[in-house]
C-alpha positions in Angstrom: -7.2 -40.6 31.8 -6.9 -42.4 28.4 -8.7 -45.4 30.1 -11.4 -43.2 31.4 -11.9 -41.5 28.2 -12.1 -44.8 26.1 -14.4 -46.2 28.9 -16.7 -43.1 28.4 -16.7 -43.4 24.6 -17.7 -47.1 24.9 -20.5 -46.8 27.5 -21.9 -43.5 25.7 -21.2 -44.5 22.0 -25.0 -44.6 21.4 -25.4 -41.0 22.6 -22.4 -39.6 20.6 -23.5 -41.2 17.5 -27.0 -39.9 17.7 -25.5 -36.3 18.4 -23.3 -36.4 15.3 -26.0 -37.9 13.1 -28.7 -35.7 14.5 -31.0 -38.5 15.2 -30.5 -40.4 12.0 -28.5 -43.1 13.6 -28.7 -46.7 12.4 -30.9 -49.2 14.6 -27.8 -51.0 15.9 -26.7 -48.0 17.8 -30.1 -47.7 19.5 -29.7 -48.4 23.3 -32.0 -51.5 23.3 -29.7 -52.9 20.7 -26.4 -51.7 21.5 -26.2 -52.7 25.1 -27.0 -56.4 24.6 -24.3 -56.5 21.7 -22.0 -55.0 24.3 -22.9 -57.8 26.8 -22.1 -60.4 24.3 -18.7 -58.6 23.6 -17.9 -58.8 27.3 -18.9 -62.6 27.4 -16.3 -63.1 24.4 -13.6 -61.2 26.3 -14.2 -63.3 29.4 -13.9 -66.5 27.2 -10.5 -65.3 25.8 -9.5 -64.5 29.5 -10.6 -67.9 30.4 -8.3 -69.6 27.7 -5.4 -67.5 28.6 -5.8 -68.4 32.4 -6.0 -72.0 31.5 -2.7 -71.7 29.5 -0.9 -70.2 32.4 -1.0 -66.4 31.6 -2.0 -63.7 34.0 -4.9 -61.6 33.0 -6.7 -58.3 34.4 -10.3 -58.1 34.4 -10.6 -54.6 35.9 -11.5 -52.7 32.7 -14.4 -55.2 32.0 -15.8 -54.5 35.4 -15.4 -50.8 34.9 -17.5 -51.2 31.6 -20.1 -53.3 33.5 -20.3 -50.7 36.3 -20.6 -47.6 34.3 -23.4 -49.1 31.9 -25.3 -50.1 35.2 -24.9 -46.9 36.9 -26.2 -45.3 33.4 -29.4 -47.3 34.0 -28.9 -49.9 31.4 -28.7 -53.0 33.8 -31.6 -54.5 32.1 -30.2 -54.4 28.7 -26.7 -55.9 29.4 -27.4 -58.2 32.3 -30.3 -59.7 30.2 -27.3 -61.3 28.2 -24.6 -61.7 30.8 -26.8 -63.3 33.7 -27.9 -66.3 31.6 -24.6 -67.0 30.0 -22.7 -66.6 33.3 -25.2 -68.8 34.8 -24.6 -71.6 32.4 -20.8 -71.1 32.4 -20.4 -71.2 36.3 -22.5 -74.4 36.8 -19.5 -76.8 36.8 -16.3 -74.7 36.1 -14.3 -73.2 39.1 -12.3 -70.9 36.8 -15.5 -69.3 35.5 -16.7 -68.9 39.1 -13.5 -67.3 40.3 -13.6 -64.9 37.1 -17.4 -63.9 37.7 -16.6 -63.3 41.4 -13.4 -61.2 40.3 -15.7 -59.1 37.8 -18.0 -58.1 40.4 -15.4 -57.4 43.2 -13.2 -55.0 40.8 -16.3 -52.7 40.1 -15.6 -49.5 41.8 -17.6 -48.6 45.0 -19.4 -45.5 43.4 -21.0 -48.2 40.8 -21.2 -51.0 43.1 -24.8 -50.5 44.2 -26.1 -50.4 40.5 -24.3 -53.7 39.6 -25.3 -55.7 42.9 -29.2 -54.7 42.5 -28.9 -55.6 38.7 -27.6 -59.1 39.7 -30.1 -59.6 42.4 -33.2 -58.7 40.5 -32.1 -60.7 37.4 -30.6 -63.9 39.0 -33.2 -67.0 38.7 -32.5 -68.0 42.2 -30.5 -67.7 45.4 -28.2 -70.5 44.4 -27.5 -69.0 41.1 -26.8 -65.4 42.7 -24.3 -67.3 45.2 -22.3 -68.6 42.1 -22.2 -65.3 40.5 -21.4 -63.1 43.6 -19.6 -65.4 45.9 -18.8 -63.9 49.2 -18.9 -60.4 47.7 -20.8 -59.0 50.9 -18.0 -60.3 53.2 -15.1 -58.7 51.1 -16.6 -55.3 50.1 -18.3 -52.9 52.6 -20.2 -51.0 50.1 -21.8 -54.2 48.7 -22.4 -55.2 52.4 -24.2 -52.1 53.1 -26.5 -52.3 50.0 -27.5 -55.8 50.8 -28.1 -55.6 54.4 -29.2 -52.0 54.9 -30.3 -50.1 51.8 -32.3 -52.7 49.7 -34.1 -54.1 53.2 -34.4 -50.9 55.5 -34.3 -48.0 53.2 -36.1 -49.0 50.0 -39.5 -51.0 49.6 -40.3 -51.1 46.1 -38.6 -54.6 45.3 -40.4 -57.6 44.7 -40.9 -60.9 46.9 -38.7 -62.7 44.4 -35.9 -60.0 45.0 -36.1 -60.5 48.8 -36.1 -64.2 48.4 -32.9 -64.1 46.1 -31.1 -61.7 48.5 -31.9 -63.5 51.9 -31.4 -66.9 50.3 -28.0 -65.7 49.1 -26.9 -64.7 52.6 -28.3 -68.1 54.0 -26.2 -70.4 51.7 -22.7 -69.7 53.1 -21.6 -70.3 56.7 -19.6 -67.0 56.3 -22.6 -64.9 55.2 -25.2 -66.5 57.6 -23.8 -64.2 60.4 -25.1 -61.3 58.2 -28.4 -63.1 57.9 -28.9 -63.1 61.8 -27.8 -59.4 62.0 -30.2 -58.6 59.2 -33.1 -60.3 61.1 -32.3 -58.3 64.3 -32.2 -55.1 62.5 -35.5 -55.8 60.7 -37.2 -56.8 63.9 -35.8 -53.8 65.6 -37.4 -51.5 62.9 -40.6 -53.7 62.9 -41.1 -53.2 66.8 -40.4 -49.5 66.9 -43.6 -47.5 67.4 -42.4 -44.3 65.5 -41.8 -46.6 62.5 -45.2 -48.0 62.7 -46.6 -44.6 63.0 -44.8 -42.7 60.3 -43.7 -45.3 57.7 -46.1 -46.1 54.9 -48.0 -49.3 55.0 -46.2 -50.7 51.8 -42.9 -50.3 53.7 -44.2 -52.3 56.8 -45.6 -55.1 54.5 -42.3 -55.0 52.8 -40.3 -55.4 56.2 -42.8 -58.0 57.3 -42.2 -60.3 54.2 -38.4 -59.7 54.7 -38.7 -60.9 58.5 -40.7 -64.1 57.4 -38.2 -65.0 54.9 -35.2 -64.6 57.3 -37.0 -66.7 59.6 -37.5 -69.6 57.2 -33.8 -69.7 56.9 -32.8 -69.7 60.4 -31.6 -73.0 62.0 -32.2 -74.2 65.6 -28.7 -73.1 66.9 -29.2 -69.7 65.5 -32.7 -69.4 67.1 -31.4 -70.4 70.4 -28.7 -68.0 70.3 -31.1 -65.2 69.9 -34.3 -66.6 71.3 -34.7 -63.8 74.0 -34.1 -61.0 71.6 -36.7 -62.5 69.2 -39.3 -62.8 72.2 -38.6 -59.2 73.1 -39.1 -57.8 69.8 -42.2 -59.8 69.2 -43.8 -58.6 72.3 -43.0 -55.0 71.6 -43.7 -55.1 67.9 -47.1 -56.7 68.3 -48.2 -54.2 70.7 -47.2 -51.5 68.4 -49.2 -52.9 65.4 -52.3 -53.8 67.4 -52.2 -50.2 68.6 -52.4 -48.9 65.0 -55.7 -47.8 63.6 -55.2 -49.3 60.2 -56.5 -52.9 60.0 -53.9 -54.1 57.5 -51.1 -52.9 59.8 -52.9 -54.8 62.8 -53.2 -58.1 60.5 -49.4 -57.7 59.6 -48.5 -57.5 63.2 -50.6 -60.8 63.9 -49.0 -62.8 61.1 -45.5 -61.8 62.0 -46.1 -62.3 65.6 -47.5 -65.9 64.9 -44.6 -66.7 62.8 -42.0 -65.5 65.2 -43.7 -67.3 68.1 -43.9 -70.7 66.1 -40.1 -70.4 65.6 -39.2 -69.7 69.2 -41.7 -71.9 70.9 -41.5 -75.2 69.0 -42.6 -77.4 72.1 -44.9 -75.1 73.9 -47.9 -73.0 73.2 -47.8 -70.3 70.5 -49.5 -67.2 69.8 -52.7 -67.4 67.8 -54.7 -64.7 66.2 -57.8 -65.1 64.1 -56.3 -63.1 61.1 -59.1 -62.3 58.6 -58.1 -61.2 54.9 -60.9 -59.0 53.6 -59.7 -58.5 50.2 -58.0 -60.9 47.6 -55.5 -58.3 46.5 -54.5 -57.5 50.1 -50.7 -58.0 50.6 -51.7 -60.1 53.8 -52.6 -63.0 51.5 -49.0 -63.1 50.2 -47.5 -62.8 53.7 -49.9 -65.5 55.0 -48.6 -67.7 52.2 -45.1 -67.1 53.1 -45.7 -67.9 56.8 -47.6 -71.0 55.6 -44.3 -72.0 53.7 -42.2 -71.4 57.0 -44.6 -73.7 58.9 -44.6 -76.3 56.0 -41.8 -78.4 57.8 -43.4 -78.3 61.1 -46.6 -79.5 60.1 -45.7 -82.3 58.1 -46.1 -84.8 61.0 -49.5 -82.9 61.8 -50.5 -83.6 58.1 -49.9 -87.4 58.5 -51.9 -87.5 61.8 -54.9 -85.9 60.1 -54.6 -88.0 57.0 -54.5 -91.1 59.2 -57.4 -89.8 61.3 -59.7 -89.2 58.3 -58.8 -92.6 56.7 -59.6 -94.2 60.2 -63.1 -92.7 60.4 -63.8 -93.7 56.8 -62.9 -97.3 57.2 -64.4 -97.8 60.7 -62.4 -100.8 61.4 -61.3 -100.1 64.5 -62.9 -99.6 67.9 -60.8 -96.4 68.7 -61.4 -92.9 67.8 -58.4 -90.5 67.1 -58.5 -86.7 67.5 -55.8 -84.4 66.2 -54.9 -81.4 68.3 -53.1 -78.8 66.4 -51.8 -76.9 69.5 -49.9 -80.0 70.7 -49.1 -81.7 67.2 -50.3 -84.8 68.7 -52.9 -87.3 68.3 -55.4 -88.2 71.2 -56.7 -91.7 71.2 -59.6 -92.9 73.3 -62.3 -95.9 73.2 -65.8 -95.2 72.0 -68.7 -97.4 71.3 -71.4 -97.2 68.6 -74.1 -97.3 71.1 -73.0 -94.0 72.6 -73.4 -92.2 69.3 -77.4 -93.3 68.8 -79.3 -90.2 67.9 -82.2 -89.0 70.0 -85.4 -89.0 68.4 -86.4 -85.3 68.1 -88.7 -85.6 65.1 -91.7 -84.3 67.1 -89.9 -81.7 69.0 -91.1 -78.1 68.6 -89.5 -74.7 69.2 -91.1 -72.9 71.9 -92.0 -69.3 70.9 -92.3 -66.6 73.2 -94.6 -63.6 72.6 -92.9 -60.1 72.2 -94.2 -57.4 74.0 -96.4 -54.9 72.1 -95.6 -51.7 74.0 -92.7 -49.7 74.3 -93.1 -49.3 78.1 -93.3 -53.2 78.3 -90.0 -53.5 76.3 -88.2 -51.2 78.7 -89.4 -53.4 81.7 -88.2 -56.4 79.9 -85.0 -55.2 79.1 -84.3 -53.6 82.5 -85.5 -56.2 85.1 -86.8 -59.4 83.6 -85.1 -62.8 84.1 -87.1 -64.4 81.4 -84.3 -65.0 78.8 -86.6 -66.0 76.0 -88.8 -62.9 76.5 -85.7 -60.9 76.5 -84.3 -62.3 73.4 -87.8 -61.8 71.6 -88.0 -58.1 72.8 -84.3 -57.4 71.6 -85.6 -58.8 68.1 -88.9 -56.9 68.0 -87.8 -53.5 69.6 -87.0 -51.7 66.2 -90.2 -52.4 64.6 -92.2 -51.3 67.8 -90.3 -48.1 67.8 -91.1 -47.2 64.0 -94.7 -48.4 64.5 -95.4 -46.2 67.7 -93.4 -43.1 67.3 -95.6 -40.9 69.7 -95.0 -43.6 72.5 -91.4 -43.8 71.8 -91.1 -40.0 72.0 -92.4 -40.1 75.6 -89.5 -42.2 76.7 -87.0 -41.7 74.0 -84.0 -40.7 76.2 -84.7 -43.5 78.8 -84.7 -45.9 75.9 -81.5 -44.6 74.4 -79.8 -44.9 77.8 -81.0 -48.6 78.1 -79.9 -49.5 74.8 -76.5 -47.8 75.1 -75.8 -49.7 78.3 -77.5 -53.1 77.1 -75.4 -56.1 77.3 -76.0 -59.4 75.8 -77.6 -62.0 78.2 -77.8 -65.0 75.7 -76.2 -65.8 72.5 -78.6 -63.8 70.3 -77.6 -64.1 66.6 -76.8 -60.6 65.4 -77.2 -59.0 68.8 -74.9 -55.9 68.0 -76.7 -55.1 64.8 -80.1 -55.5 66.4 -79.2 -53.2 69.2 -77.7 -50.7 67.0 -80.7 -50.6 64.5 -82.9 -50.0 67.7 -80.5 -47.1 68.6 -81.0 -45.6 65.3 -84.6 -46.1 65.3 -85.0 -44.1 68.7 -82.7 -41.4 67.4 -84.5 -40.8 64.0 -87.9 -40.8 65.9 -87.1 -38.1 68.5 -83.8 -36.6 67.1 -83.1 -33.5 69.3 -83.3 -34.9 72.8 -81.6 -38.2 71.9 -78.8 -36.5 70.2 -78.2 -34.3 73.1 -78.0 -37.3 75.5 -75.7 -39.5 73.1 -73.3 -36.4 72.4 -73.2 -35.5 75.9 -72.5 -39.2 76.9 -69.6 -39.4 74.4 -67.3 -37.3 76.5 -68.6 -38.5 79.9 -66.8 -40.7 82.4 -67.1 -44.6 82.8 -67.6 -45.4 79.4 -65.6 -47.8 77.2 -64.0 -47.1 73.9 -66.4 -49.4 72.2 -69.3 -47.7 73.5 -68.1 -44.2 72.5 -67.5 -45.6 69.1 -71.0 -47.1 69.2 -72.3 -43.6 69.8 -70.6 -42.5 66.6 -71.8 -45.0 64.5 -75.4 -44.4 65.7 -75.1 -40.7 65.0 -73.8 -41.4 61.5 -76.5 -43.9 60.6 -79.3 -41.8 62.0 -78.2 -38.5 60.1 -77.9 -40.7 56.9 -81.7 -41.9 57.3 -82.8 -38.4 58.2 -81.0 -37.0 55.2 -82.4 -39.3 52.6 -85.7 -38.6 51.0 -88.5 -40.7 52.0 -91.1 -42.3 49.7 -94.7 -41.1 50.3 -97.1 -43.5 48.6 -96.8 -45.1 45.2 -95.2 -43.4 42.3 -97.3 -43.1 39.1 -95.9 -44.3 35.9 -95.2 -41.5 33.5 -96.9 -43.3 30.7 -100.2 -43.4 32.5 -102.6 -40.6 31.0 -102.9 -37.6 33.5 -106.5 -36.4 34.0 -107.9 -33.5 32.2 -107.7 -30.3 34.0 -111.0 -28.6 34.5 -111.6 -25.1 35.8 -113.9 -24.6 38.7 -116.5 -22.0 38.7 -115.3 -18.7 40.1 -111.5 -19.7 40.1 -109.0 -17.0 38.8 -107.9 -18.8 35.4 -106.1 -15.8 33.9 -103.0 -16.3 36.1 -102.6 -20.0 35.5 -103.6 -20.2 31.8 -100.2 -21.4 30.3 -100.1 -24.1 32.8 -103.6 -25.2 32.1 -103.0 -25.1 28.4 -99.7 -27.0 28.8 -101.5 -29.7 30.9 -104.5 -30.0 28.2 -101.9 -30.5 25.3 -99.9 -32.9 27.4 -103.1 -35.0 28.3 -104.2 -35.3 24.6 -100.9 -36.0 23.1 -99.9 -39.6 22.2 -96.3 -40.4 22.7 -94.5 -43.5 21.2 -91.3 -44.9 23.2 -89.5 -48.3 23.1 -89.6 -48.4 26.8 -90.9 -46.7 29.9 -89.8 -43.3 30.7 -87.7 -42.6 33.8 -89.8 -41.5 36.8 -88.3 -38.7 38.8 -88.1 -39.4 42.6 -90.6 -37.6 44.7 -88.9 -34.8 46.4 -89.1 -34.4 50.1 -87.6 -32.0 53.0 -84.2 -32.9 54.5 -85.2 -33.8 57.9 -81.4 -33.6 59.0 -81.4 -29.8 58.3 -83.1 -28.8 61.3 -81.2 -31.1 63.6 -77.7 -31.1 62.1 -76.4 -28.8 64.7 -77.5 -31.0 67.7 -75.4 -33.8 66.1 -72.3 -31.9 64.9 -71.4 -29.1 67.6 -71.5 -31.1 70.8 -69.1 -33.5 69.3 -66.5 -31.0 68.2 -66.5 -28.7 71.4 -64.6 -30.9 73.9 -62.3 -32.8 72.0 -59.3 -31.2 73.8 -60.3 -31.8 77.3 -58.7 -35.0 78.7 -60.7 -37.1 81.0 -59.4 -39.6 83.7 -60.0 -42.5 81.3 -60.4 -40.9 78.0 -57.7 -38.6 76.2 -58.4 -38.1 72.4 -55.3 -36.2 72.0 -53.2 -38.8 73.8 -53.3 -42.7 73.7 -57.1 -42.8 72.5 -56.2 -41.9 68.8 -58.4 -44.8 67.4 -61.5 -43.0 68.9 -60.1 -39.7 67.6 -59.9 -41.2 64.1 -63.5 -42.2 64.2 -64.5 -39.0 65.5 -62.9 -37.0 62.7 -64.4 -39.6 60.0 -67.8 -38.9 61.8 -67.6 -35.2 61.6 -66.6 -35.4 57.8 -69.7 -37.5 57.2 -72.1 -35.2 59.3 -70.6 -32.3 57.2 -71.4 -33.9 53.9 -75.0 -34.9 55.1 -75.7 -31.2 55.9 -75.2 -29.9 52.3 -77.8 -27.2 51.3 -78.8 -26.8 55.1 -78.8 -23.5 56.8 -76.3 -24.5 59.4 -73.7 -25.7 56.6 -71.9 -22.5 56.5 -71.3 -22.3 60.4 -70.5 -26.0 60.6 -67.9 -25.7 57.9 -66.1 -22.7 59.6 -65.9 -24.6 62.8 -64.8 -28.0 61.1 -62.1 -26.0 59.4 -60.7 -24.7 62.7 -60.9 -28.0 64.2 -58.9 -29.3 61.3 -56.3 -26.8 61.5 -55.5 -27.6 65.2 -55.0 -31.2 64.2 -53.3 -31.0 60.8 -49.6 -32.3 62.1 -51.2 -35.3 63.8 -48.8 -38.3 63.6 -51.6 -41.0 63.2 -52.3 -41.6 59.4 -55.9 -42.7 60.1 -56.6 -39.3 61.8 -54.9 -37.5 59.0 -57.2 -39.4 56.6 -60.1 -38.2 58.3 -59.1 -34.6 58.5 -58.6 -34.7 54.8 -61.8 -36.2 54.4 -63.2 -33.3 56.5 -61.6 -30.8 53.9 -63.3 -32.6 50.8 -66.9 -32.6 52.8 -66.3 -28.9 53.7 -65.6 -28.0 49.9 -68.8 -30.1 48.8 -71.0 -29.1 51.6 -70.7 -25.3 52.1 -72.0 -23.1 49.2 -69.3 -21.6 47.1 -70.4 -18.0 48.1 -69.9 -18.7 51.8 -66.3 -20.3 51.2 -65.2 -17.3 49.0 -66.6 -14.6 51.2 -66.1 -15.9 54.8 -63.1 -18.2 54.6 -60.8 -17.0 51.9 -57.7 -16.6 54.1 -58.3 -20.0 55.9 -58.7 -21.6 52.4 -55.4 -20.2 51.2 -53.6 -21.6 54.2 -55.2 -24.9 53.9 -54.3 -24.9 50.1 -50.6 -24.6 51.1 -50.8 -27.3 53.8 -52.5 -29.8 51.3 -49.6 -29.2 48.8 -47.2 -30.2 51.5 -49.2 -33.2 52.2 -49.3 -34.3 48.6 -45.6 -33.9 48.5 -44.4 -35.3 52.0 -47.0 -37.4 53.6 -45.7 -41.0 53.9 -49.4 -42.4 53.6 -50.7 -42.9 50.1 -54.4 -42.4 51.1 -53.6 -39.1 52.6 -51.9 -37.9 49.4 -54.8 -39.1 47.3 -57.3 -37.3 49.6 -55.0 -34.1 49.6 -54.9 -34.1 45.9 -58.8 -34.6 45.6 -59.2 -31.7 47.8 -56.7 -29.5 45.7 -58.8 -30.4 42.7 -61.9 -29.2 44.4 -60.4 -25.7 45.3 -59.4 -25.5 41.7 -62.9 -25.9 40.8 -63.7 -23.1 43.3 -61.2 -20.8 41.6 -63.0 -21.4 38.2 -66.0 -19.9 39.7 -64.5 -16.6 40.6 
């Protein structure tokens, strides 16, 4: 007990002094100043212990270990270890006594404080070699330290940096006694990475963290270790890549591709490997960092390939030989074959002219070409000209709108037309905006029909959204006049009743005769026009929402086809937002709230993001009076659910959307 009291006094001295002096304590007792001094005192004590050991005396280091552990568990690792780690790094470089003292210093820390000490050393060590000198085989001797290093830091936490992961896993790889733990850690990481429930329920940040740890582990594995667990690696890779490719989130799919490529390149060094076309869409994407880790793993394997490519480029530049060499990255080899300069003589195409096929000028001719023509050039010209023809001839389009929509929905690419998917989609949108009601009825009915692929169903949703957006946007009719131009004088016609409009007439006369001086052109108000989506919003919305819970033979929204369900939910949110200030908005909002309530506990994060977007669109699109009068109880229940999402949902985007919805609800309360 006296030792515990002394330990508490030493560690908590800044707090005691501050309490006694009532906040007027000297700067030396500030925590940021006191604990570095305590670290320097620890180094002085260790130096005296080192001298005693060299003199043949026996010394105990446990009290110093207790001080270190208690300081770290109080959250002052940064202050004390910023002094201890650099000093111990220098002292343990070439002195075995200092190394043993450092190992003993950490080993004597009680288990209840071990986690804070180990994490502090791992975070502040400048490299894996230094960490190995400071900790020794602590993870082999101490079960608590082993749990922290192999389980808690890697599987239960995900806030540590890549440098911490490299320190930790590099430390396990630097000693033969610890390498068994490295292989075990890799197996547990791969088990978590390949588990479908973990992919569905864990946040993307944790999955990125685990992916980085797997790649770092793979970079440290040696060939005998790979051979011993090759089959387990292959099984985990196949299960994991399937789970990741099934995810609706693009970043999760990219992570699965990168890790699967890395595992495949490690276990199939001689044969074919998995190869995906991984696209990084943002500079800040974590996939960039993971790809760089992957490249560092492959660096040793590609050194021979780099020499082959360099030799090949040099060979082509000099052209001193009669042999041509081609590098094939799939086999890491160079293929050589003879060639002659005469074989590469260019063909004279200076007078060659491109044959232009005339596109049809009528809608019915386009239908004939798209359905039965064997002329590929004419078919290509028709696809490119179809959108402009539809918008140019709306009356003719309405006569065959449903038939044309059916043809475009099933249209497949006959030739390699640049931008074919976009051309087809724009033509579908043009048909739908030209004749909204019958075409919308057809497309929404086909969404729940048999014998359609998931891609076609998602194309239907995309077309509905784009068409609704075009219909809801105001259209410009003619040219807008500049506000600076003089308005014509208003003259009364004989016999008109001028007594009712006298104020307007006077104001216009004054305005026409008033000279205004300004530094620039005044802002022109956009011309107003009716919302064309208002009268057709129900035809877009309600058919999509009514059959979502009826599984078909090849289509089950509540089962395996959750990707399409996520797209459907996001589509409904957009349609609800575009229907703002329309007559159908209150009815749409009530139906949408019931739809969200039925799916609020869905396991897929992409679907939950769409549901929360629906709540935001509902609060923005439905008039406040209708919300407060017709949906009061539902909104109170929704508010409670949103609070749970903010606190408990593992997905960061879901939490942000739920918080945004709660803020919108608070604005509603202010209007009461």
